[in-house]
C-alpha positions as CSV (number, residue, x, y, z in Angstrom):
1,M,4.6,-21.9,85.9
2,R,6.3,-24.1,83.5
3,E,2.7,-25.7,82.7
4,I,1.5,-22.5,81.8
5,L,4.3,-22.1,79.1
6,G,3.5,-25.2,77.6
7,S,0.1,-27.0,76.6
8,D,-2.0,-24.7,78.8
9,V,-1.5,-21.7,76.6
10,R,-3.2,-21.0,73.3
11,Q,-2.0,-17.8,71.2
12,I,-5.1,-15.3,70.5
13,E,-5.1,-14.0,66.5
14,P,-4.1,-11.3,65.4
15,F,-2.2,-11.0,69.2
16,G,-2.5,-12.0,72.5
17,L,-2.4,-15.4,74.9
18,E,-5.2,-17.3,76.9
19,I,-3.9,-19.2,79.7
20,R,-5.5,-21.6,81.4
21,F,-4.5,-21.5,85.3
22,D,-6.5,-20.5,88.5
23,L,-4.6,-17.2,89.5
24,A,-6.3,-17.8,92.9
25,Q,-3.8,-20.3,94.1
26,G,-1.4,-17.6,94.0
27,L,1.9,-17.2,92.0
28,S,5.4,-18.1,93.5
29,P,8.2,-15.4,92.6
30,D,9.0,-17.2,89.3
31,D,5.6,-18.0,88.3
32,G,5.2,-13.8,88.4
33,A,8.5,-13.6,86.8
34,A,7.1,-15.5,83.6
35,L,4.2,-13.5,83.7
36,K,5.7,-9.9,83.5
37,D,7.6,-11.5,80.5
38,L,4.1,-13.2,79.0
39,F,3.0,-9.7,79.5
40,Y,5.5,-7.6,77.4
41,R,6.0,-10.2,74.6
42,H,2.4,-10.8,73.9
43,K,0.5,-7.5,75.2
44,L,-2.4,-9.2,76.3
45,L,-3.0,-12.2,78.3
46,L,-6.4,-13.7,79.1
47,F,-7.6,-15.9,81.7
48,R,-11.1,-17.6,82.2
49,N,-12.9,-19.1,84.6
50,Q,-11.1,-16.7,87.5
51,N,-12.6,-15.8,90.4
52,L,-10.6,-13.4,92.7
53,T,-11.1,-10.7,95.1
54,R,-9.9,-7.3,94.5
55,E,-6.7,-7.9,96.7
56,Q,-5.9,-11.0,94.6
57,Q,-6.0,-9.1,91.6
58,F,-3.8,-6.5,93.0
59,D,-1.4,-9.1,94.0
60,V,-1.3,-10.9,90.5
61,L,-0.8,-7.3,88.6
62,G,1.9,-6.2,91.3
63,H,3.8,-9.3,89.8
64,I,4.0,-7.0,86.4
65,G,4.8,-3.7,88.4
66,P,3.4,-1.2,91.0
67,V,-0.3,-1.1,91.2
68,D,-2.4,1.9,91.9
69,R,-4.6,1.8,94.9
70,A,-6.0,5.1,94.4
71,S,-7.7,4.6,91.2
72,P,-11.1,6.7,91.0
73,L,-12.2,4.1,88.5
74,D,-12.5,0.5,90.4
75,Y,-15.5,-0.8,88.6
76,V,-16.6,-0.7,85.0
77,T,-20.6,-0.9,84.7
78,P,-23.1,0.9,82.8
79,D,-24.4,3.0,85.1
80,D,-21.0,4.4,86.8
81,T,-20.5,8.0,87.0
82,I,-17.5,8.3,84.7
83,L,-18.1,6.3,81.8
84,G,-21.7,5.3,82.0
85,S,-23.3,3.3,78.5
86,R,-21.8,5.6,76.4
87,N,-19.4,4.0,73.3
88,L,-15.5,4.7,73.6
89,A,-13.6,5.5,70.9
90,F,-10.1,3.1,70.8
91,H,-7.7,5.1,73.2
92,S,-5.1,4.1,75.9
93,D,-6.1,5.1,79.6
94,M,-5.1,8.3,80.7
95,H,-3.1,8.9,77.3
96,F,-3.1,12.6,78.0
97,A,-0.7,12.4,81.1
98,P,3.0,12.5,81.3
99,F,3.0,9.0,82.4
100,P,-0.2,7.2,81.7
101,A,-0.5,3.7,83.3
102,E,1.6,1.2,81.9
103,G,-1.2,-1.8,82.3
104,V,-4.8,-2.5,83.0
105,S,-6.6,-5.4,84.0
106,L,-10.3,-5.9,83.9
107,L,-12.2,-9.1,85.3
108,A,-15.9,-10.0,84.6
109,L,-17.7,-9.9,87.9
110,D,-21.2,-10.4,86.4
111,V,-21.6,-10.1,82.8
112,E,-24.3,-11.3,79.9
113,D,-21.8,-13.8,78.6
114,D,-21.0,-13.1,75.2
115,S,-23.3,-9.7,74.5
116,T,-20.7,-7.0,75.0
117,Y,-17.2,-6.9,73.9
118,T,-13.4,-4.5,74.2
119,A,-12.2,-4.2,71.1
120,F,-7.9,-3.7,70.8
121,V,-5.6,-2.9,68.0
122,D,-1.6,-3.0,68.5
123,A,-0.5,0.3,68.1
124,A,3.4,-1.3,68.0
125,A,2.8,-3.5,65.3
126,A,0.3,-0.9,63.2
127,Y,4.1,0.7,63.5
128,D,5.5,-2.0,61.4
129,R,3.1,-1.9,58.7
130,L,3.4,1.8,58.0
131,P,4.1,2.6,54.5
132,D,8.2,3.6,54.9
133,E,7.3,7.4,53.8
134,A,5.2,7.9,56.7
135,A,7.1,6.1,59.3
136,R,10.1,7.8,58.8
137,R,8.0,11.2,58.5
138,I,6.1,10.7,61.6
139,D,9.5,9.7,64.0
140,K,10.3,13.1,63.8
141,L,7.0,14.8,64.7
142,K,5.2,15.1,67.8
143,S,1.7,15.3,68.1
144,V,-0.9,17.5,69.8
145,R,-3.1,14.9,72.4
146,A,-6.1,16.4,73.8
147,A,-7.7,15.5,77.6
148,T,-10.6,14.1,76.0
149,P,-13.1,11.5,77.6
150,G,-12.4,8.7,74.6
151,V,-16.0,8.8,73.4
152,Y,-15.3,10.3,70.0
153,E,-15.9,8.5,66.8
154,D,-15.0,11.6,64.8
155,E,-12.0,13.3,64.8
156,L,-10.6,16.5,66.5
157,P,-10.3,19.7,64.7
158,Y,-7.3,20.8,64.1
159,E,-7.5,23.8,66.7
160,L,-8.8,22.3,69.8
161,P,-11.6,24.6,71.3
162,E,-10.7,27.0,74.0
163,G,-10.7,25.6,77.6
164,M,-9.6,22.0,76.4
165,H,-6.9,20.4,77.9
166,S,-3.9,19.0,76.1
167,M,0.0,18.2,75.6
168,E,2.5,17.7,73.0
169,R,3.8,14.2,72.7
170,E,5.7,12.2,70.3
171,A,3.9,10.9,67.9
172,V,6.3,7.6,68.1
173,M,6.6,6.3,71.5
174,R,9.4,4.3,72.2
175,H,8.6,1.5,74.7
176,P,9.9,2.0,78.0
177,V,10.2,-1.8,78.9
178,T,10.3,-3.5,75.3
179,G,11.9,-0.3,73.2
180,E,9.5,-1.3,70.6
181,P,8.2,2.2,68.7
182,I,4.4,2.3,69.2
183,V,2.3,4.8,66.9
184,Y,1.1,6.7,69.8
185,V,-1.5,8.5,68.0
186,A,-5.3,8.4,68.6
187,R,-8.3,9.7,66.2
188,C,-10.4,10.4,69.5
189,S,-7.5,12.7,71.2
190,T,-4.8,13.8,68.6
191,S,-5.9,17.3,66.9
192,R,-2.7,17.7,64.8
193,L,0.6,16.9,63.7
194,V,2.8,19.6,65.2
195,G,4.7,21.7,62.5
196,L,2.3,20.5,59.6
197,D,0.2,23.1,58.3
198,R,-3.8,21.6,58.1
199,E,-3.9,19.7,55.2
200,D,-0.8,18.0,55.4
201,S,-1.3,16.9,59.1
202,T,-4.7,15.7,58.2
203,A,-3.3,13.7,55.7
204,L,-1.1,12.1,57.5
205,L,-2.8,11.0,60.4
206,H,-5.2,9.5,58.2
207,T,-2.8,7.3,57.2
208,L,-2.0,6.3,60.5
209,Y,-5.6,5.9,61.7
210,D,-5.7,3.6,58.3
211,T,-3.3,1.5,59.5
212,L,-3.8,1.9,63.1
213,Y,-7.5,0.9,63.2
214,D,-7.3,-1.6,60.0
215,E,-10.1,-4.4,61.2
216,A,-7.9,-7.3,59.5
217,H,-5.8,-6.4,62.6
218,M,-8.3,-5.8,65.4
219,L,-8.8,-8.0,68.4
220,K,-12.3,-8.3,69.7
221,H,-12.8,-10.2,73.1
222,W,-16.5,-10.9,73.9
223,W,-16.7,-11.4,77.6
224,R,-17.9,-14.1,79.6
225,N,-18.1,-14.4,83.7
226,G,-14.5,-15.0,85.1
227,D,-12.6,-13.3,82.2
228,L,-9.6,-11.5,83.4
229,L,-8.0,-9.4,80.7
230,I,-4.1,-7.9,81.6
231,W,-3.0,-6.3,78.4
232,D,-0.2,-3.2,77.8
233,N,-1.7,0.5,78.0
234,L,1.2,1.9,76.3
235,A,1.3,-0.7,73.2
236,L,-2.5,-1.1,72.7
237,Q,-5.4,0.7,72.2
238,H,-9.0,-0.3,73.5
239,A,-12.4,0.6,72.7
240,R,-16.1,-0.9,73.1
241,P,-19.3,0.0,71.7
242,D,-22.2,1.8,73.2
243,I,-24.0,-0.5,76.0
244,E,-27.4,1.1,76.2
245,G,-29.7,-1.5,77.8
246,I,-27.0,-3.6,78.8
247,T,-27.7,-4.1,82.4
248,R,-25.1,-6.5,83.6
249,R,-21.4,-5.8,82.8
250,K,-19.6,-5.5,86.1
251,L,-15.7,-5.5,85.3
252,Q,-13.2,-5.1,88.5
253,R,-10.6,-2.9,86.9
254,V,-7.0,-2.8,88.8
255,T,-4.1,-1.1,86.9
256,V,0.2,-1.0,86.9
257,A,1.2,2.5,87.1
258,T,4.8,3.5,87.9
259,H,3.1,7.3,88.5
260,D,0.5,8.2,90.5
261,Q,-2.4,8.6,88.1
262,S,-4.9,10.9,90.0
263,A,-2.2,13.4,90.5
264,Q,-1.7,13.7,86.8
265,I,-5.8,15.0,85.9
266,P,-5.9,18.4,85.4
267,A,-7.5,20.6,87.9
268,G,-11.1,20.8,87.4
269,Y,-11.1,18.0,84.7
270,V,-14.1,16.2,86.3
271,A,-17.4,15.0,84.9
272,P,-18.1,15.6,80.8
273,V,-19.3,19.2,79.9
274,D,-20.0,20.7,76.3
275,V,-17.3,23.2,74.8
276,D,-18.2,24.4,71.6
277,G,-20.0,21.3,70.3
278,W,-17.2,19.0,72.0
279,Q,-16.8,17.5,75.1
280,V,-14.3,17.8,77.7
281,G,-14.2,15.4,80.2
282,T,-13.0,12.5,82.5
283,D,-10.6,10.0,80.5
284,S,-11.8,6.5,80.0
């Protein structure tokens, strides 16, 4: 992959790397090691004009880590039964699980070029931008993360509705590979910071969200046919707007996951249902 590390690489702002390389030709062990290094250093990799079977996409992601062949979500389309066409607020896939997927990839098989986008924010870079006092405080705190489907623009209530699955997570995750501190909260799935009263928790979370979702540090990728995006699911959060009316948006999905993702989905956690005005359903 020496040529990829040279003239065939373009930095994406504010983060990420575009690599001009035909992945269908396969990767040598050295190429694969370079791909893994670039993945963890840049967090998001874009390969355009790719024509890969699902098995070839598994092979590419396999150079980064173990791939999840049992995922219930193989393709993302406007009419799939899990995500559909609704908006998806910023989240990381399987955020509520003890061991979320380490990496996610989407390959545009059939899209209307430049008609829809996926947005990304870097939660590791956000930690570095936090006010010193906020960073000091959250380093010692845990948050309550709810198993929401990632569709809310509004914040969750301080007290979660009965029946909504949740777990406590460190508010700052240390990346298992890079060691970077990551702001591991999300507006759509974090109800409160443990040990703080409602007012204090809300104020500190707003500081985190204002930093994390600052549009000046947000990346929007407009999809074209053949685009393959691979991103660090722990360090980055992603979102998309409502795609109602879009008929062509088929994305082939493969994830890197050391632990079985389906086995971590709470029992009975299937299609969205309404719980006291809030949705409980399958994660995106």
